[in-house]
C-alpha positions as semicolon CSV with decimal commas, in nm:
position;residue;x (nm);y (nm);z (nm)
1;X;-2,349;-4,292;-0,424
2;X;-2,127;-4,047;-0,571
3;X;-1,801;-3,926;-0,372
4;X;-1,866;-3,544;-0,243
5;X;-1,682;-3,326;-0,427
6;X;-1,390;-3,171;-0,173
7;X;-1,436;-2,774;-0,152
8;X;-1,156;-2,602;-0,381
9;X;-0,969;-2,384;-0,161
10;X;-1,027;-2,005;-0,209
11;X;-0,729;-1,734;-0,297
12;X;-0,771;-1,445;-0,234
13;X;-0,733;-1,174;-0,487
14;X;-0,486;-0,872;-0,510
15;X;-0,686;-0,635;-0,271
16;X;-0,731;-0,858;0,005
17;X;-0,362;-0,952;-0,044
18;X;-0,226;-0,616;0,020
19;X;-0,482;-0,494;0,250
20;X;-0,449;-0,870;0,531
21;X;-0,073;-0,941;0,609
22;X;-0,162;-1,208;0,847
23;X;0,096;-1,192;1,204
24;X;0,117;-0,807;1,335
25;X;0,346;-0,920;1,658
26;X;0,109;-0,779;1,884
27;X;-0,116;-0,985;1,986
28;X;-0,272;-0,915;2,319
29;X;-0,308;-0,532;2,152
30;X;-0,587;-0,592;1,972
31;X;-0,488;-0,324;1,713
32;X;-0,625;-0,320;1,350
33;X;-0,307;-0,212;1,179
34;X;0,070;-0,346;1,259
35;X;0,272;-0,092;1,519
36;X;0,605;0,018;1,442
37;X;0,882;-0,205;1,621
38;X;1,111;0,144;1,671
39;X;1,359;-0,099;1,900
40;X;1,762;-0,152;1,769
41;X;1,729;-0,494;2,000
42;X;1,534;-0,760;2,192
43;X;1,537;-0,914;2,514
44;X;1,686;-1,236;2,439
45;X;1,521;-1,607;2,399
46;X;1,211;-1,423;2,314
47;X;0,891;-1,599;2,168
48;X;0,967;-1,490;1,793
49;X;1,315;-1,529;1,762
50;X;1,454;-1,178;1,748
51;X;1,780;-1,029;1,867
52;X;1,875;-0,729;1,687
53;X;1,691;-0,541;1,400
54;X;1,970;-0,476;1,165
55;X;1,904;-0,915;1,131
56;X;1,550;-0,879;1,155
57;X;1,228;-0,663;1,322
58;X;0,881;-0,734;1,328
59;X;0,788;-0,458;1,106
60;X;1,021;-0,614;0,809
61;X;0,844;-0,969;0,854
62;X;0,501;-0,759;0,796
63;X;0,636;-0,634;0,481
64;X;0,803;-0,927;0,340
65;X;0,492;-1,129;0,453
66;X;0,265;-0,893;0,255
67;X;0,526;-0,872;-0,064
68;X;0,565;-1,266;-0,071
69;X;0,206;-1,322;-0,094
70;X;0,172;-1,043;-0,371
71;X;0,403;-1,203;-0,539
72;X;0,294;-1,553;-0,502
73;X;0,609;-1,692;-0,412
74;X;0,698;-1,846;-0,064
75;X;1,039;-1,577;0,060
76;X;1,054;-1,234;0,040
77;X;1,384;-1,032;0,232
78;X;1,308;-0,662;0,214
79;X;1,607;-0,390;0,183
80;X;1,736;-0,047;0,282
81;X;1,652;0,050;-0,093
82;X;1,695;-0,096;-0,461
83;X;2,063;-0,021;-0,441
84;X;2,072;-0,187;-0,127
85;X;1,876;-0,503;-0,267
86;X;2,151;-0,482;-0,576
87;X;2,407;-0,495;-0,355
88;X;2,269;-0,824;-0,184
89;X;2,232;-0,978;-0,498
90;X;2,607;-0,918;-0,619
91;X;2,764;-0,981;-0,291
92;X;2,689;-1,381;-0,354
93;X;2,917;-1,405;-0,637
94;X;3,313;-1,367;-0,652
95;X;3,603;-1,217;-0,814
96;X;3,628;-1,310;-1,178
97;X;3,266;-1,364;-1,193
98;X;3,058;-1,270;-1,526
99;X;2,711;-1,140;-1,527
100;X;2,575;-1,098;-1,838
101;X;2,365;-0,782;-1,822
102;X;2,055;-0,610;-2,033
103;X;2,227;-0,313;-2,202
104;X;1,956;-0,042;-2,083
105;X;1,937;-0,070;-1,717
106;X;1,865;0,139;-1,491
107;X;2,177;0,415;-1,393
108;X;2,271;0,376;-1,050
109;X;2,240;-0,027;-1,162
110;X;2,529;0,031;-1,416
111;X;2,717;0,249;-1,188
112;X;2,703;-0,051;-0,930
113;X;2,869;-0,287;-1,206
114;X;3,095;-0,040;-1,392
115;X;3,248;0,189;-1,074
116;X;3,153;-0,020;-0,770
117;X;3,121;-0,434;-0,831
118;X;3,423;-0,404;-1,104
119;X;3,703;-0,325;-0,886
120;X;3,599;-0,671;-0,690
121;X;3,666;-0,867;-1,021
122;X;3,315;-0,906;-1,095
123;X;3,303;-0,877;-1,463
124;X;2,970;-0,728;-1,693
125;X;2,910;-0,792;-2,055
126;X;2,613;-0,571;-2,171
127;X;2,327;-0,695;-2,438
128;X;2,075;-0,605;-2,597
129;X;1,810;-0,952;-2,489
130;X;1,558;-0,794;-2,755
131;X;1,797;-0,958;-3,045
132;X;1,719;-1,300;-3,015
133;X;2,101;-1,363;-3,093
134;X;2,140;-1,293;-2,751
135;X;2,018;-1,663;-2,646
136;X;2,382;-1,774;-2,839
137;X;2,550;-1,552;-2,584
138;X;2,439;-1,730;-2,299
139;X;2,539;-2,048;-2,428
140;X;2,892;-1,941;-2,530
141;X;2,994;-1,715;-2,271
142;X;2,824;-1,894;-1,958
143;X;2,768;-1,645;-1,742
144;X;2,762;-1,693;-1,356
145;X;2,408;-1,458;-1,362
146;X;2,202;-1,330;-1,600
147;X;2,047;-0,907;-1,510
148;X;1,756;-0,756;-1,705
149;X;1,493;-0,516;-1,658
150;X;1,127;-0,549;-1,825
151;X;1,020;-0,268;-1,926
152;X;1,415;-0,100;-1,926
153;X;1,465;0,222;-1,755
154;X;1,414;0,437;-1,942
155;X;1,318;0,307;-2,259
156;X;1,050;0,082;-2,187
157;X;1,207;-0,212;-2,377
158;X;1,020;-0,548;-2,344
159;X;1,260;-0,822;-2,301
160;X;1,070;-1,210;-2,353
161;X;1,173;-1,323;-1,956
162;X;1,060;-1,630;-1,995
163;X;1,279;-1,728;-2,348
164;X;1,579;-1,599;-2,151
165;X;1,472;-1,869;-1,839
166;X;1,453;-2,120;-2,008
167;X;1,799;-2,112;-2,207
168;X;1,959;-2,006;-1,843
169;X;1,757;-2,243;-1,686
170;X;1,943;-2,564;-1,859
171;X;2,244;-2,456;-1,801
172;X;2,138;-2,339;-1,381
173;X;2,227;-2,000;-1,482
174;X;2,046;-1,754;-1,169
175;X;1,840;-1,480;-1,393
176;X;1,802;-1,181;-1,201
177;X;1,436;-0,970;-1,313
178;X;1,427;-0,605;-1,199
179;X;1,042;-0,534;-1,191
180;X;1,035;-0,219;-1,059
181;X;0,865;-0,068;-1,360
182;X;0,566;-0,336;-1,335
183;X;0,521;-0,481;-0,968
184;X;0,363;-0,809;-0,926
185;X;0,072;-0,634;-1,016
186;X;0,153;-0,649;-1,378
187;X;0,418;-0,903;-1,441
188;X;0,541;-1,211;-1,252
189;X;0,851;-1,279;-1,358
190;X;0,925;-1,576;-1,100
191;X;0,641;-1,784;-1,312
192;X;0,836;-1,673;-1,595
193;X;1,145;-1,894;-1,484
194;X;1,332;-1,602;-1,273
195;X;1,547;-1,745;-1,005
196;X;1,466;-1,362;-0,795
197;X;1,251;-1,053;-0,873
198;X;1,416;-0,762;-0,779
199;X;1,161;-0,469;-0,670
200;X;1,275;-0,124;-0,546
201;X;0,986;-0,067;-0,309
202;X;1,035;0,333;-0,287
203;X;0,828;0,310;-0,628
204;X;0,472;0,192;-0,700
205;X;0,479;-0,051;-0,390
206;X;0,520;0,260;-0,132
207;X;0,361;0,550;-0,334
208;X;0,408;0,797;-0,150
209;X;0,764;0,958;-0,229
210;X;0,802;0,957;0,155
211;X;0,970;0,614;0,249
212;X;1,311;0,416;0,052
213;X;1,308;-0,005;0,022
214;X;1,393;-0,262;-0,143
215;X;1,277;-0,626;-0,206
216;X;1,366;-0,954;-0,332
217;X;1,142;-1,224;-0,377
218;X;1,209;-1,612;-0,466
219;X;1,125;-1,927;-0,451
220;X;1,407;-2,089;-0,397
221;X;1,570;-2,158;-0,024
222;X;1,897;-2,139;-0,122
223;X;1,879;-1,751;-0,213
224;X;1,681;-1,685;0,057
225;X;1,942;-1,789;0,293
226;X;2,199;-1,563;0,110
227;X;1,967;-1,284;0,091
228;X;1,907;-1,301;0,485
229;X;2,242;-1,334;0,539
230;X;2,348;-1,013;0,291
231;X;2,066;-0,837;0,462
232;X;2,240;-0,885;0,788
233;X;2,619;-0,879;0,744
234;X;2,654;-0,594;0,518
235;X;2,396;-0,365;0,731
236;X;2,161;-0,349;0,415
237;X;1,823;-0,390;0,629
238;X;1,561;-0,085;0,605
239;X;1,446;0,095;0,930
240;X;1,138;-0,044;1,074
241;X;0,937;0,300;1,019
242;X;1,020;0,274;0,616
243;X;0,893;-0,077;0,647
244;X;0,573;0,075;0,843
245;X;0,532;0,335;0,589
246;X;0,584;0,063;0,253
247;X;0,348;-0,142;0,406
248;X;0,080;0,153;0,489
249;X;0,142;0,232;0,097
250;X;0,109;-0,128;-0,044
251;X;-0,240;-0,154;0,140
252;X;-0,362;0,091;-0,186
253;X;-0,120;0,016;-0,493
254;X;-0,408;-0,185;-0,683
255;X;-0,637;0,118;-0,634
256;X;-0,391;0,333;-0,741
257;X;-0,202;0,161;-0,997
258;X;-0,584;0,116;-1,144
259;X;-0,630;0,461;-1,223
260;X;-0,251;0,567;-1,275
261;X;-0,264;0,304;-1,593
262;X;-0,529;0,420;-1,713
263;X;-0,440;0,771;-1,777
264;X;-0,081;0,658;-1,876
265;X;-0,231;0,430;-2,162
266;X;-0,447;0,751;-2,285
267;X;-0,151;1,039;-2,257
268;X;0,033;0,807;-2,449
269;X;-0,228;0,799;-2,738
270;X;-0,238;1,180;-2,664
271;X;0,169;1,207;-2,699
272;X;0,145;1,059;-3,013
273;X;-0,137;1,261;-3,227
274;X;0,110;1,617;-3,088
275;X;0,308;1,728;-3,392
276;X;0,647;1,800;-3,140
277;X;0,692;1,473;-3,077
278;X;0,918;1,248;-3,277
279;X;0,770;0,925;-3,085
280;X;0,624;0,776;-2,810
281;X;0,712;0,430;-2,618
282;X;0,470;0,266;-2,463
283;X;0,431;-0,160;-2,415
284;X;0,064;-0,154;-2,464
285;X;0,084;0,063;-2,762
286;X;0,077;-0,005;-3,109
287;X;0,400;0,075;-3,210
288;X;0,621;-0,006;-2,951
289;X;0,893;-0,256;-3,093
290;X;0,790;-0,539;-2,874
291;X;0,446;-0,506;-2,805
292;X;0,332;-0,831;-2,878
293;X;0,625;-0,938;-2,588
294;X;0,440;-0,709;-2,360
295;X;0,069;-0,867;-2,411
296;X;0,225;-1,192;-2,334
297;X;0,357;-1,101;-2,036
298;X;0,193;-0,813;-1,871
299;X;-0,131;-0,783;-1,749
300;X;-0,166;-0,404;-1,849
301;X;0,151;-0,120;-1,995
302;X;0,217;0,036;-1,661
303;X;0,216;0,382;-1,591
304;X;0,570;0,501;-1,743
305;X;0,563;0,675;-2,084
306;X;0,866;0,774;-2,240
307;X;0,919;0,979;-2,524
308;X;1,126;1,173;-2,749
309;X;1,086;1,523;-2,864
310;X;1,140;1,769;-3,128
311;X;1,377;1,969;-2,969
312;X;1,733;2,030;-2,803
313;X;1,877;1,997;-2,449
314;X;1,743;2,351;-2,391
315;X;1,404;2,276;-2,506
316;X;1,348;1,977;-2,358
317;X;1,441;2,104;-2,062
318;X;1,250;2,394;-2,093
319;X;0,954;2,173;-2,161
320;X;0,986;1,977;-1,839
321;X;1,054;2,277;-1,634
322;X;0,743;2,459;-1,801
323;X;0,477;2,139;-1,655
324;X;0,268;2,205;-1,349
325;X;0,144;1,851;-1,251
326;X;0,429;1,680;-1,380
327;X;0,715;1,792;-1,146
328;X;1,077;1,725;-1,247
329;X;1,195;1,530;-1,018
330;X;1,375;1,176;-0,980
331;X;1,222;0,847;-0,859
332;X;0,877;0,755;-1,009
333;X;0,603;0,582;-0,901
334;X;0,402;0,788;-0,663
335;X;0,065;0,914;-0,649
336;X;0,161;1,243;-0,792
337;X;0,276;1,300;-1,159
338;X;0,662;1,310;-1,222
339;X;0,899;1,415;-1,553
340;X;1,238;1,281;-1,557
341;X;1,486;1,408;-1,842
342;X;1,699;1,061;-1,812
343;X;2,004;1,172;-1,985
344;X;2,119;1,433;-1,694
345;X;1,924;1,266;-1,431
346;X;1,849;0,890;-1,383
347;X;2,127;0,811;-1,674
348;X;2,381;1,081;-1,596
349;X;2,667;0,872;-1,446
350;X;2,617;0,662;-1,784
351;X;2,914;0,711;-2,023
352;X;2,790;0,944;-2,322
353;X;2,882;0,681;-2,637
354;X;2,647;0,433;-2,440
355;X;2,371;0,650;-2,371
356;X;2,413;0,767;-2,758
357;X;2,461;0,393;-2,899
358;X;2,154;0,272;-2,675
359;X;1,906;0,590;-2,767
360;X;1,941;0,813;-2,466
361;X;1,982;1,129;-2,619
362;X;1,891;1,518;-2,499
363;X;1,521;1,477;-2,646
364;X;1,453;1,190;-2,429
365;X;1,177;1,276;-2,141
366;X;1,067;0,998;-1,931
367;X;0,666;1,032;-1,744
368;X;0,582;0,873;-1,459
369;X;0,175;0,930;-1,470
370;X;0,044;0,974;-1,105
371;X;-0,302;0,981;-0,981
372;X;-0,455;1,325;-1,081
373;X;-0,746;1,383;-1,255
374;X;-0,679;1,301;-1,620
375;X;-0,814;1,613;-1,727
376;X;-0,555;1,775;-1,591
377;X;-0,259;1,598;-1,703
378;X;-0,416;1,646;-2,058
379;X;-0,393;2,019;-2,026
380;X;-0,080;2,092;-1,896
381;X;0,111;1,801;-2,145
382;X;-0,083;1,987;-2,470
383;X;0,002;2,349;-2,309
384;X;0,409;2,286;-2,229
385;X;0,415;2,096;-2,562
386;X;0,255;2,401;-2,766
387;X;0,449;2,667;-2,544
388;X;0,785;2,518;-2,566
389;X;0,811;2,295;-2,852
């Protein structure tokens, strides 16, 4: 008699994962949605093990469980912002350590390394990780850490994460990947070999531009302990209310992203065809320099478009300001469409010579595509380009 085939365990899909968070720490209330635990301290010896919100809060745990589930990893630690998450990682280094960084990183990351962490003896070397000669840099320089973004901010360079991690892991060098532009729905850095996957939950994860947050996901118990220590000892924790908002926001992440990505893909093609545009960068677009890598490691092209227009600083600014549905503002990933002038906004603190070398000039614009009707966004872009440029 043939033996029975054991039933296969069912793995929930992403929509289910972001909606169902498990423990809500209020078992007697019968509440469907997790409550807000707006408290600074807890009764000593409570069953859940909480003592002081700086070192843990139920709203932290609830959000961390959802993020870990979405990332498909063992551990997640939440922080007060994306910059707080960056600070937590770098605080684990010591004076004299070298960090090998992708040359095109978020402007605030550059500022932290160059103007803050450098004063404590942390060294940085900036490398173009789309150039495969960078693999030799890893072997020669033997850094204490490698810091990547993919897609990068704002040029949308696509780094071959697995290829970098394969070399780094052979030498036991931890790799941090800022996955803010992609989220775990589009790209899984840990599955590609990264040690830490960093996300500014302020952006797509929350999706409503009303809360600050950051997170770090990992499968390494030692790194998880380091992140929990940094969260508590450096006061990098988020507020319970922000965690509650982000937990609410993440429940619609797959729905929001689906619409945003569909619109972004269409608008990227529209911008490419406009005579006032020099070039467009969108990861899945045929003329993207690293399109093959993007197709290999990303599920979709995301919802950010970067373009270079035929206009000087004045005309480029005028274009950004004349848009009706793309609000000129910092940040990205919300339900509302935003437009940003990286040279004077997100990367204002980066020295002019460096911006010029890596390709951030006065004619560069970054679009974060929201959830508005595509026809309205299309008309808005066309009118602004026609009128100004």
